[in-house]
VEXDREN-2710 file (C-alpha; in Angstrom, 1 decimal):
% VEXDREN-2710
k/r/px/py/pz
1/MET/58.9/0.6/55.5
2/THR/54.8/0.4/54.8
3/LEU/53.3/2.0/52.3
4/SER/49.9/3.9/53.0
5/PRO/47.4/5.4/50.9
6/ALA/47.9/9.6/50.6
7/PRO/44.5/11.0/49.4
8/SER/45.2/13.8/51.6
9/ARG/48.1/14.8/49.4
10/ASP/46.2/15.8/46.5
11/ALA/45.5/19.2/45.6
12/ALA/43.1/21.1/43.1
13/CYS/45.9/23.7/42.5
14/PRO/48.0/24.4/39.1
15/GLY/51.0/23.0/40.8
16/GLN/54.2/24.9/42.6
17/SER/54.7/28.8/41.8
18/ALA/58.3/28.8/42.8
19/TRP/61.1/26.2/43.9
20/THR/61.6/25.3/47.1
21/VAL/65.4/24.1/48.5
22/GLN/63.8/20.6/49.0
23/GLY/62.3/20.4/45.6
24/LEU/65.6/21.5/43.8
25/PHE/67.5/18.8/46.1
26/THR/64.7/16.1/45.5
27/VAL/64.8/16.4/41.4
28/ALA/68.5/16.3/41.7
29/PHE/68.5/13.3/44.0
30/LEU/66.0/11.7/41.4
31/GLY/68.1/12.1/38.7
32/ILE/71.6/10.8/40.3
33/ALA/69.1/8.0/41.5
34/ALA/68.3/7.3/37.9
35/GLY/71.6/7.5/36.4
36/LEU/73.1/4.7/39.1
37/GLN/70.3/2.6/38.2
38/MET/71.7/3.1/34.2
39/ALA/75.1/2.5/34.8
40/ASP/74.8/-0.9/34.7
41/VAL/73.6/-1.0/31.4
42/GLY/76.6/0.7/29.7
43/LEU/78.3/-1.8/31.9
44/GLN/76.5/-4.8/30.5
45/ALA/77.2/-3.4/27.2
46/VAL/80.9/-3.3/27.2
47/SER/81.1/-6.5/29.1
48/LEU/79.1/-8.5/26.6
49/SER/82.1/-10.5/25.2
50/ALA/82.9/-11.5/28.8
51/ILE/79.7/-12.5/29.6
52/GLN/79.3/-14.5/26.3
53/LYS/82.6/-16.1/27.3
54/SER/81.8/-17.1/30.6
55/PHE/78.0/-18.7/29.8
56/GLY/79.1/-20.1/26.1
57/VAL/75.7/-18.6/24.6
58/GLY/75.4/-17.3/20.9
59/ASP/74.3/-13.6/19.4
60/ALA/70.7/-14.6/19.3
61/ALA/70.8/-15.3/23.1
62/LEU/72.9/-11.6/23.9
63/GLY/69.9/-10.0/21.9
64/ALA/67.7/-11.2/23.9
65/LEU/69.5/-10.4/27.0
66/GLN/69.6/-6.7/25.7
67/GLY/66.6/-6.5/24.7
68/LEU/64.1/-8.7/25.9
69/ALA/65.5/-8.9/29.5
70/GLY/66.8/-5.4/29.4
71/ILE/63.4/-4.2/28.5
72/LEU/60.7/-5.7/27.8
73/ILE/60.1/-8.2/31.4
74/ALA/61.2/-5.0/33.0
75/SER/58.5/-2.9/31.3
76/ALA/55.7/-5.2/31.7
77/LEU/55.9/-5.6/35.3
78/ALA/56.6/-1.9/36.1
79/ILE/52.8/-1.1/35.0
80/PRO/51.5/-2.8/37.9
81/LEU/54.3/-1.0/40.5
82/ALA/53.7/2.2/38.9
83/ARG/49.7/2.0/40.1
84/PHE/51.4/2.2/43.6
85/ALA/53.0/5.3/42.6
86/ASP/49.8/6.9/41.8
87/ARG/47.9/5.5/44.9
88/TYR/50.6/5.8/47.6
89/SER/53.0/7.9/49.0
90/ARG/55.6/8.1/46.1
91/LYS/58.7/9.0/48.0
92/ARG/58.1/5.5/49.7
93/VAL/57.9/3.7/46.6
94/LEU/60.8/5.5/45.3
95/LEU/62.9/4.3/48.5
96/CYS/61.6/0.9/47.8
97/LEU/62.5/0.4/44.6
98/ILE/66.1/1.8/44.9
99/ALA/66.8/-1.3/47.5
100/VAL/65.5/-3.4/45.5
101/SER/67.2/-2.8/42.6
102/SER/70.5/-3.0/44.7
103/ALA/69.8/-6.0/45.9
104/LEU/68.9/-7.7/42.8
105/MET/72.0/-5.9/40.9
106/GLY/74.2/-7.8/43.1
107/LEU/72.5/-10.9/43.4
108/SER/72.4/-11.3/39.7
109/ALA/76.4/-11.3/39.7
110/ILE/76.0/-14.6/41.3
111/ALA/74.4/-16.7/38.6
112/HIS/76.2/-19.6/37.4
113/THR/73.5/-20.2/34.1
114/PHE/72.9/-17.7/31.4
115/PRO/68.8/-18.3/32.3
116/LEU/69.3/-17.7/36.0
117/PHE/71.8/-14.3/34.9
118/PHE/68.6/-13.6/32.7
119/ILE/66.1/-13.8/35.1
120/GLY/68.3/-11.6/37.5
121/ARG/68.5/-8.9/34.9
122/SER/65.0/-9.0/34.2
123/ALA/64.2/-8.2/37.8
124/ALA/66.8/-5.6/38.4
125/GLY/65.3/-3.5/35.3
126/VAL/61.6/-4.3/36.6
127/THR/62.8/-1.7/39.6
128/GLU/64.8/0.2/36.8
129/PHE/61.9/0.7/34.6
130/ALA/59.4/1.7/37.6
131/MET/61.6/4.4/38.5
132/VAL/61.3/6.3/35.7
133/PRO/57.4/6.9/35.6
134/LEU/57.8/7.6/39.4
135/VAL/60.0/10.1/38.8
136/TYR/58.0/11.8/35.7
137/SER/55.2/11.9/37.7
138/MET/56.9/13.6/40.6
139/ILE/58.2/16.7/38.3
140/PRO/55.6/18.2/37.3
141/ASP/54.7/18.4/41.2
142/LEU/58.2/19.2/42.5
143/ALA/58.8/22.2/40.1
144/PRO/57.3/25.6/38.6
145/GLU/55.2/25.2/35.5
146/ARG/57.5/27.4/34.1
147/HIS/60.8/25.4/34.5
148/ARG/59.0/22.1/34.1
149/VAL/60.8/21.8/30.8
150/ALA/64.0/22.4/32.1
151/SER/63.7/20.2/35.1
152/ASN/62.9/17.1/33.0
153/LEU/65.9/17.8/30.6
154/GLY/68.0/18.1/33.9
155/PHE/66.9/14.8/34.9
156/ALA/67.4/13.5/31.9
157/ALA/71.0/14.8/31.4
158/LEU/71.8/13.4/35.2
159/MET/70.7/9.9/33.9
160/ALA/72.7/10.3/31.1
161/ALA/75.8/11.1/33.0
162/GLY/75.1/7.5/34.8
163/ALA/74.3/5.5/31.8
164/SER/77.7/7.1/30.2
165/GLY/79.8/6.4/33.2
166/GLY/78.9/2.8/33.1
167/PHE/80.5/2.6/29.8
168/TYR/83.5/5.4/29.9
169/PHE/84.5/3.9/33.5
170/SER/83.5/0.7/32.8
171/ASP/87.3/-0.5/32.9
172/VAL/87.8/1.6/36.4
173/ILE/84.5/-0.2/37.6
174/LEU/85.9/-3.9/36.8
175/SER/89.6/-3.0/38.2
176/ALA/88.1/-1.7/41.5
177/ALA/85.8/-4.4/41.9
178/ASP/88.3/-7.3/41.0
179/THR/90.8/-5.6/43.8
180/LEU/88.1/-4.9/46.4
181/PHE/86.6/-8.4/45.9
182/ALA/89.0/-11.0/47.0
183/TRP/87.6/-14.1/45.5
184/GLU/88.0/-15.9/42.6
185/ALA/85.3/-15.1/40.3
186/GLU/85.2/-13.1/36.8
187/PRO/85.6/-9.3/37.2
188/TRP/82.2/-8.4/35.7
189/ARG/80.6/-10.4/38.2
190/LYS/82.4/-8.6/41.1
191/ALA/81.4/-5.0/39.2
192/PHE/78.0/-5.7/39.4
193/LEU/78.4/-6.4/43.2
194/LEU/79.8/-3.4/43.3
195/LEU/77.5/-1.3/41.8
196/GLY/74.8/-3.0/44.1
197/MET/75.9/-1.6/47.3
198/ALA/76.2/2.2/45.7
199/GLY/72.5/2.0/46.6
200/LEU/72.8/2.4/50.3
201/PRO/74.2/5.7/50.5
202/LEU/71.3/6.5/48.0
203/LEU/68.8/5.5/50.6
204/LEU/70.1/7.8/53.3
205/LEU/70.3/10.6/51.1
206/GLY/66.6/9.7/49.8
207/ALA/65.4/10.3/53.5
208/LEU/66.1/13.7/52.8
209/THR/63.2/14.2/49.6
210/ALA/60.4/15.5/49.0
211/ASP/57.0/14.0/48.9
212/PRO/55.2/16.4/46.6
213/VAL/51.5/17.2/46.5
214/ARG/49.9/16.0/43.7
215/HIS/48.1/18.8/41.9
216/LEU/44.8/17.7/40.3
217/GLY/43.5/20.0/37.2
218/ALA/39.8/19.6/35.6
219/ASP/41.5/16.5/33.5
220/ASP/42.1/14.7/36.6
221/ARG/38.6/14.7/37.9
222/ALA/37.3/14.0/34.4
223/ALA/39.1/11.0/34.1
224/HIS/38.2/9.7/37.6
225/GLY/41.5/7.6/37.7
226/SER/40.7/5.2/35.1
227/LEU/43.5/4.8/32.8
228/PRO/41.0/2.8/30.3
229/ALA/38.8/6.4/30.2
230/PHE/41.8/8.3/29.4
231/LEU/43.0/6.2/26.6
232/ARG/39.6/6.3/25.2
233/LEU/39.2/9.8/24.9
234/ARG/43.3/10.2/23.5
235/TRP/43.5/7.1/21.4
236/ARG/44.3/8.7/18.3
237/ALA/47.4/11.0/19.8
238/VAL/48.4/8.5/21.9
239/GLY/48.5/6.1/18.8
240/LEU/50.8/8.4/16.9
241/PHE/52.7/9.5/20.0
242/VAL/53.7/5.7/20.4
243/GLY/54.3/4.7/16.9
244/THR/56.6/8.0/16.6
245/ALA/58.6/6.7/19.7
246/GLY/58.2/3.4/19.3
247/CYS/60.0/2.8/16.0
248/LEU/62.8/5.4/16.8
249/ILE/63.4/3.2/20.4
250/THR/63.6/0.0/17.9
251/ALA/66.3/1.5/16.0
252/VAL/68.7/3.5/19.1
253/GLN/68.2/0.0/21.4
254/ALA/69.5/-1.8/18.3
255/LEU/72.4/0.5/17.8
256/ASN/73.1/1.2/21.7
257/GLN/73.0/-2.1/23.2
258/LEU/75.0/-3.5/20.6
259/ILE/77.3/-1.5/19.2
260/ALA/80.2/-2.3/21.6
261/LEU/80.4/-5.7/20.6
262/SER/79.9/-4.5/17.0
263/LEU/83.0/-1.9/16.9
264/GLU/85.0/-4.5/18.9
265/ARG/84.0/-7.4/16.1
266/ARG/84.5/-5.0/12.9
267/PHE/87.6/-3.3/14.1
268/ASP/89.3/-5.2/16.2
269/ALA/89.2/-3.1/19.3
270/ALA/89.8/-3.8/23.5
271/PRO/86.7/-3.6/25.3
272/GLY/88.1/-0.8/27.4
273/ASP/89.0/1.4/24.8
274/ILE/85.5/1.4/23.0
275/GLY/84.2/2.0/26.4
276/HIS/85.9/5.0/27.1
277/ALA/84.9/6.4/23.6
278/MET/81.3/5.1/24.2
279/GLY/81.0/6.7/27.6
280/LEU/82.1/10.5/26.4
281/ILE/79.8/9.8/23.4
282/ILE/76.7/9.1/25.3
283/LEU/77.8/11.5/27.9
284/LEU/78.3/14.9/25.1
285/THR/75.5/13.5/22.6
286/SER/72.9/12.9/25.5
287/VAL/73.5/16.3/27.4
288/GLY/74.8/18.4/24.4
289/CYS/71.2/17.6/22.8
290/LEU/68.7/18.9/25.7
291/PRO/69.6/22.7/24.9
292/VAL/69.1/22.3/21.1
293/ALA/65.7/20.5/22.0
294/GLY/64.6/22.8/24.5
295/LEU/65.6/26.3/22.2
296/LEU/64.2/24.4/18.9
297/ASP/60.9/23.6/21.2
298/ARG/60.7/27.3/22.5
299/ALA/61.0/28.6/18.9
300/LEU/59.0/26.5/17.1
301/ALA/56.0/26.2/19.4
302/ARG/55.7/30.5/18.8
303/ARG/54.6/29.3/15.3
304/ILE/52.9/26.0/15.2
305/GLY/52.2/25.0/19.0
306/GLN/52.2/21.5/20.1
307/ALA/52.9/20.6/16.8
308/ALA/56.9/21.5/17.6
309/ARG/57.9/18.7/19.4
310/PRO/56.7/16.0/16.8
311/LEU/58.6/18.0/14.6
312/VAL/61.5/18.5/16.2
313/MET/61.2/14.5/16.4
314/GLY/60.7/14.0/12.8
315/LEU/63.2/16.1/11.5
316/SER/65.7/14.8/13.9
317/VAL/65.5/10.9/12.6
318/VAL/65.3/12.2/9.0
319/ILE/68.9/13.1/9.5
320/ALA/69.8/10.0/11.4
321/ILE/69.1/8.0/8.6
322/PRO/72.0/8.8/6.3
323/VAL/74.3/9.2/9.4
324/LEU/73.5/5.4/10.3
325/LEU/73.9/4.2/6.6
326/LEU/77.5/6.0/6.5
327/LEU/78.4/4.4/10.1
328/THR/78.2/0.7/8.4
329/SER/81.0/2.1/5.6
330/MET/83.1/3.6/7.8
331/ARG/87.1/2.3/7.9
332/THR/88.7/3.1/10.7
333/LEU/87.3/3.0/14.4
334/ASP/87.7/6.8/14.9
335/GLN/85.6/7.5/11.6
336/ALA/82.8/4.6/13.4
337/PHE/83.2/6.7/16.7
338/ILE/81.9/10.2/14.7
339/ALA/79.2/8.7/12.7
340/VAL/78.1/6.9/16.5
341/GLY/77.8/10.4/18.0
342/LEU/76.0/12.0/15.1
343/PHE/73.7/9.1/14.7
344/LEU/73.3/9.3/19.0
345/PHE/72.8/13.7/18.7
346/MET/70.0/13.2/16.3
347/THR/68.4/10.5/18.0
348/CYS/68.8/12.1/21.4
349/THR/67.4/15.3/20.1
350/ALA/64.3/13.6/18.6
351/ASN/63.8/11.6/22.2
352/ALA/64.4/14.4/24.7
353/LEU/61.5/16.2/24.9
354/VAL/59.3/13.0/24.8
355/PRO/58.6/13.3/28.5
356/THR/57.3/16.4/28.1
357/MET/54.7/15.3/25.7
358/LEU/53.2/12.4/27.7
359/GLN/53.5/14.7/30.3
360/ASP/50.8/17.0/28.7
361/LEU/48.7/14.0/27.5
362/ALA/48.5/12.6/30.8
363/PRO/46.3/13.7/34.0
364/ALA/48.3/14.0/37.1
365/SER/46.1/11.0/38.7
366/LEU/47.3/8.5/36.2
367/ARG/50.7/10.1/35.2
368/ALA/52.8/7.3/36.5
369/ARG/50.7/4.5/34.8
370/CYS/50.6/6.4/31.7
371/PHE/54.4/6.5/31.9
372/ALA/54.8/3.1/32.7
373/LEU/52.1/2.1/30.2
374/TRP/54.4/4.0/27.3
375/SER/57.2/2.4/28.5
376/PHE/55.6/-1.3/28.2
377/VAL/54.6/-0.5/25.0
378/VAL/57.6/1.3/23.2
379/SER/59.6/-1.3/25.1
380/LEU/57.8/-3.9/22.2
381/PHE/59.6/-2.1/19.8
382/GLY/62.9/-1.4/21.6
383/ALA/63.2/-5.3/22.5
384/ALA/63.2/-6.1/19.1
385/GLY/65.8/-4.0/17.9
386/PRO/68.8/-5.7/19.3
387/LEU/66.7/-9.5/19.3
388/LEU/66.4/-8.7/15.6
389/ALA/69.7/-7.5/15.0
390/GLY/71.3/-10.6/17.2
391/THR/69.3/-13.0/14.6
392/LEU/69.9/-11.5/11.8
393/SER/73.5/-11.6/12.5
394/ASP/73.6/-15.4/13.5
395/GLY/71.2/-16.1/10.3
396/MET/72.1/-13.8/7.5
397/PHE/75.1/-11.5/8.0
398/ASP/77.7/-14.2/9.3
399/LYS/78.2/-12.4/12.6
400/HIS/78.7/-8.9/11.1
401/LEU/76.9/-7.4/13.7
402/LEU/76.9/-3.4/12.6
403/ASN/75.5/-4.5/9.5
404/ALA/72.8/-6.4/10.9
405/VAL/72.0/-3.8/13.7
406/ALA/71.4/-1.4/10.0
407/ALA/69.4/-3.8/8.6
408/VAL/67.2/-3.4/11.4
409/ALA/67.2/0.4/12.6
410/VAL/67.0/1.9/9.0
411/PRO/63.3/0.6/8.3
412/ALA/62.0/1.6/11.6
413/LEU/63.7/5.3/11.2
414/THR/61.9/5.9/8.3
415/VAL/58.6/4.4/10.3
416/SER/59.2/6.8/13.1
417/ALA/59.4/9.5/10.9
418/GLY/56.5/9.3/8.9
419/CYS/54.4/8.8/11.9
420/ALA/55.9/12.0/13.5
421/LEU/54.9/13.7/10.1
422/ARG/51.4/12.5/10.5
423/SER/51.3/13.8/13.7
424/VAL/52.5/17.6/13.1
425/LEU/49.9/17.4/10.3
426/ARG/47.1/16.2/12.4
427/THR/47.8/19.2/15.3
428/ILE/48.7/21.9/13.0
429/LYS/45.0/21.0/11.5
430/GLU/43.5/20.9/14.4
431/ARG/45.4/24.1/15.8
432/ARG/43.5/25.9/12.2
433/LEU/40.1/24.2/12.9
434/ALA/40.2/25.7/16.3
435/ALA/40.8/29.0/15.4
436/GLU/38.4/29.2/12.2
437/SER/35.5/27.6/14.5
438/PRO/32.8/30.2/15.7
439/ALA/33.9/31.3/19.1
END
């Protein structure tokens, strides 16, 4: 599979005016492919206690696995891969990423030491992180402008379905893999191998997808394909965006990556039961928040324009803070699931419009690199969530992970809300000054 520059695929036009059948199929395929890549995240989260037993590591090591291996290293190496997506055929890059990710997912299952497993999961995460910037660079060139927000939200729904499936069907995947592969090995290893094999049919379907033309505008030509020039021009807006989303992801990752193990310890619950419940919670909250976010964006944008999106983020984060505090005082597992669901619904609502905000900021010729850079910067915050929570659990909270998660997440959410409020005020001020200035 070769890559070749495709400058002829750039076009100076506003974008698609109507859907095509191949365009609809491609957007759906992108969501399914990304969802499958995310399924291993849920499976790994549910299997943490088994992985910990296999390798004999502590909570800090698990926090590093869930933070550093799953996010930070992957997103850092995804940046140069995104450059290929901005310069070459995006369809070919996509198929390469699916193939490599599937292979690495299987290879990580045979690691016999924790460092090797850590490296394998990091390498698999690289391709998963590179895929998301690629997808968000393609959607504006596949979907009509009036359907761009809906397409972004639809892709997010399919990706969330995959992530929730990793939780909900974790015991089914583990049981099926253990039955399918007869050799002696831990069930979680066989499950990772089974997920890796699922990439083969995806490659066949991927051959039917579109390789969309890049639609360039005046901002693209002004940027001249230079990421540093773009960042110098828009550094204030980008900085507030990263501050809001970065601190939010610190809190979200601290809870998401460690919630299964936290509830297992707190309530002495079976991992399979937690996986079922978390799968449903993640699916309902991730998908259920999307129409809410879309409606709020449409209603508020009529009044305050682009300030609507950071306002939705800030308000959602403010509501999430007391919900998280309540989670630490819940006395039953069912009550804890309700609190987790409310927390994830509010934080998912806050995150739902982030891709559209970055698409608004980023020129088409830099879109994949901007998304990759955003993923890396945000992952610096995201890696800190589970890493700090695991470290605090070992050193300060006597293995009470849920309290450690709250100790990390509440301050992060507070900072995120402050950045969002500042972004709203700045955007409203700029809009007022633009309206008052003489024509």
